[in-house]
N, C-alpha and C positions, 0 to 999 in steps of 0.2 A: 697786559701785565698788571698785577695787583698793586695799587698805590698804598704806601704805608706812611704813617705819620712818624715824627721823631720818636715817639713812644713805641712805635711798632704796630699800633692799631691799624688793621687792614680794612675796616669797614667805613661807614659814613659817620661814625662817632669817634672822637678822640678820647680814649679812656685814660690817657695821661692827664687830661683836664677834668674829666667827670667821674673817673673810676675810683677815687680815693676812699669812698665810703662803702664800696660794694661789699666788702667782707663783713661789715657791720649790719647793713640793711638787707642784704641778699643772702641770708642764711638758707641752706637747703630745707625744704619742707618735707618731713619724713613721709607723709602720706602720698605726696607726689613722687618722692624718691622710690617708694615701694612699687609704684606702677611702672617706673622705668626699670627697676630691678626685675620685675616680673616679665617685662617685655624681652629682656635679655637673658632670661633663665636658660641655663645650660651652657652659657659661655664661660670660659675661663679668662681669656684675654680680651680686653675691650679698649678701643681707642676713643677718647673723648675729645671731640673737635670743637674749638672755640671754648676751651675749658674754663676760662675766666679764673676766678679765685678758688675753683675746685668744688663748687656745689654739685651735689648728686653723684659724686664719685664713690660708689659703694665699695665697702671692704670685701664684698662677696666676689669681686673681680680683681684681676691683675690689670690695673688701668695704666694706659699710656696717654698722657695729656698733651694736647697741642694748643698753644695759646700765643698769638702774635704780640699782645700788649705787654710791655715790660711792667707797667703799673699793676696789671692784673696778676701777672706771674709773681710779683713781689708780695701779694696779699695772700698767697696760698699758705695754709697751715703747714707747720714743719713736718707733720706726720704724713703728708701726701708726697708722692714722688715728684721730683723736679720735672717741670713741663718742657716740652720741645718748642722752640721758637720757629713756628711755621704757620702757613695759611691753609685754609680748607682747600683752596683750588690747586694746591701743589703739595700733597702729603708725601713726606720723605720715607715711604715704606714700600715694601714689595707687595705684589699682588697677593691677596688672600692671607695677609700677615696676621689678622686678628679673627677671633671667634665672633665678635660683635662690635658694633660702633654706636656711639651716642652723640647727640649735640643738644644743648638746652639753651633756649633764648638766644640763639646765635645766628640762625640762617638768614635773618633779616639784615645782618651786618655784612654778609659776604658780597664781594663785588661781582661775583658770577655764581649765582645760585646753582645752576645746573652743573657747572664744572665742579663745584664743591661736593655736591651730592654724588656725582659720578665717581669722584675720588674716594668718598666714603664707601661706596659700593665696591670699588676696585680693590681696596685694601681689606675688605671684610668678606669672610666666607659664610657668615651667619646673619642674624638679624641686625637691622639698622633702626634705631629709635630716635625720633626727632620731636623734641618738646618745643612747641611754638604756639602762636595764636592765629586763629582764623580771621583774616582781615574783614570778612563779611559780617562778623559779629562784634568787632571791636567797639563800634559806636553804640551798641546796645547796652550801655552802662551809664549810670547817673553822672559820672564825671564829664560826659559829653555836654551836659547842661552848663557846666562851669568852665571847662577847658577844651573847647571844641578843636582848636588847632593842635593840641597835644594828641588827641585821639585821631584826628585826621592824619597826623604824621605817622602814628602807629599803623593805621589802616593802609597807608601808602607804602610803608616799609616792609610790612610782613608779606611774604609771598603767598600766592593762592595755594590752598591745600592741594588742589588738583595738579599744580605744577610739581609739587614735591612727590606725590604718589606716582605720577607719570614718569618722572625722571628716575626714581629709585627702581621702579618696576617690580616684578615678582608679585607675591601675594601681599597686598597692603591692607592695613586696617587703620581707621581713624577713630581714636578713642577720646571722647569728651572727658576732661579732667576736672572733677569737682574741686573748687577752691575753698578751703576751710576758713571760717571767720577769724581764726587766730593764726592764719598762715604766716610762717616765719620768713618766707621769701617775699620781699617787699616790692613786687611789681604793682602797677596801678590797681588792678582788680583785686589784689590781695587786701586792699584797704576798703573793700566794699562796705563793711560794717564798722570801720574805724576811720571815718573821714578826717578826724583830727590829725592823723599821721601825715596827710598830704599838706599840712601847714608847715611841716618841718622841711626846711630847704635841703638838708642832706638826704632825706627820704626821697624827695623829688629828683635830686641829682642822681640818685641811684636807679632812676627810670630814664633811660637815655632819650626818650621822646621829648622830655621837657627841655633838653638842651637845644632843640631845634626851634624853640619859641623864644622870641626876644624877651629879655629880662623884664622889661616894663610890662609886656603883655602877660607874662607869667605872674607877675605881682598883682595885676588886676584880677586875674583868675583866682588866685589864692585869697585875695582880700574879699572878694565876693563870697567865697566859701566860708571864710572866717565870719563874715557878717551873718550869714544864714545859720551857721552853727550857734552863734551867740544869741540870735533872735529866736531860735527854735524852728525856723522855716525849713531847714534841711530835715530835721526829725519829723516834721509834719508830713513831708513827702516820702522820706526814705527811712524813717526811724525803725521800721519793722526789720530792716536788714541787720540791725545790731543783734537781733535774736535769731537770725537765720543761720543754721550751722554750716551750710555750704552754699556757694554760688555756682551755678552752671553758666559760665560766661564764655569767653572766646578761647580759653586754654584747651589745647588738644595735644594728644600724643600720637604721632604718626609712626606706625611700625611696619617695616617692610621686611619680608622674609623671602 
């Protein structure tokens, strides 16, 4: 049975504690959203599982949102439909209820990945789109030099891409998602060319992997980054990224039809 916090969060992070800034720092990135919309093209009704504060819910679809965290539900903009309080592993819908399904930055939170993916497939008669990160690539990012335990946490939490494709079945495609340098969705790699953003405690809090690191350790990590930014050491090694329009990092979109 899925364990839930007082807030209702059903994964390994308590969004009642860390999720208060998500609607500010985790704004949907239109170029990423366009890829999700393209993957679900032709669908009219779409279920968004682990919907959070409503990122990537396109007006092109009639979206039904599912989100267990009360804190995240409360941050949804007023123009979006009210979400349903439920978990991925037990969706309260009939078989084939939707034309398509989506989930973004959520599968690593589920207590039972395969059960959640099977539920998405059960309630969906069309494509399923999963925006996630490839754990094999997470550490291939400059932040690993500064905050290794944060990215070790991400690599441990994100499920293997092969497990996702195998569970969903059907015709699957894994699409690398380029991350723009001005990405409005503030996950760790979104700041590849704006390292100063990771000195902001609220920005870090909006990346759940930081919450798994002791506060004193996180402070050591950010202080080292701060020193290297002030001395110019970061720019000597990575300054070219400030002018790089996109990063091909760990972000992928898995589409199963």
